Residue, then its C-alpha position, 0 to 999 in steps of 0.5 A: m725319725q724314730p727307729k721302728g720298735k723303739t721308744m724315744t725318751k725325752v730327757a729334761n734339761t732343767a737346772a735340777a736335772r743337770m745338777a742331779k748328774r754331778w759327781t759327789p765324793p763318797n764320805g764327803r762334807v758339803q758347804e752350800h753358799a746360796d749367795i754365790k750359787a756354789v756347792i763345795w765338797s771336801y773329802e779325803r783320798g789317801l793322804r790328800a785333802c781334796v776339794c770339788i766346787f760346783h758353781g751355778t747349774k753346771v754339771k762339771p766342777v769349776e775347781h777339782c784339786y787336792l792340797a797337802t793338808a786340810d788347813l791348806r784346803d780350808q784356806f783355798i776354799k776361803a779364798w775362792v769364796m771371797q773372790r767369787r763374792e767380790q766378783k759378784a759385787d763387781e757384777q752387781a755394781r756394773t749392772a746397777k750403773a748400766n741400768q742408771d745410764i740407760k735410765e738417764f739416757f732415755e730421760a734426756l730424750e724428747i721428740g727431735s733429739i738426736f743420738y748416735t751409735l758407734s760400730g765397726y771392725e778396724q774402723t769406727n762408723a757413726t749411725f745417727y737417729e732422730v727421735v720422732g715418736r713416743v719415749t718411754a723408760n727404755s725405748a723410743v720411736v726413731r728414724p735413721i738419718e743422713q750424715d755429712q762426713i767432713e774434715f777427712k785426714a787421708l794419711a791419719m785415716y780419720g774424720h768427723a760426722i755430723p747428722r742431717k736432721g730431718q733427712y731420713t734414710g729409713a722407716e720408723c722403728v722402736w729403738k731399745v738399748k742392746q749391745r751398742f750403747p748410744a750417746v746423745w748428740t749435742p748441736g755443733q758436736k763433731v763425732n769422730i769416725s775412722w777407717y783402715g786401709 
């Protein structure tokens, strides 16, 4: 509730507004590396060669330190930029692979296909789905199905699960890849499951 006689001012939480709050050193020299979204300030404080690095839209620096000489500072900056570019390349490669895996997964589906996901904490649970409707490039109409759990090893606390096609346990839904990536089930395949306790 707004206090009587006072006007509330809404502060924009945009990237530009956040970056405008950043501290900038007096008489500093700035480098901008748009490819890795980094802004790097070099400055001197007494006899110290200082560096302040901001990444993305963060208000606080990810690095703020001083080195004994300007040469050491330049080496530090060069190494940091190189490392960040390598990290970005790795991230892009992982994203490209994930996108390709998703594409290949949905291309392999058709009505009647069965796939499963694995989940659990200190155990491995399998959930099976049968494709019952339209398949697109990133989704499919599915229904969850029953499973038989077989070959239990009580002491080892593991066994196998196999799906029961057509034995539905829930309504139709549109399934998309989210956190748990699925695997297509092949006839005769026994899916490992386990438990603890």
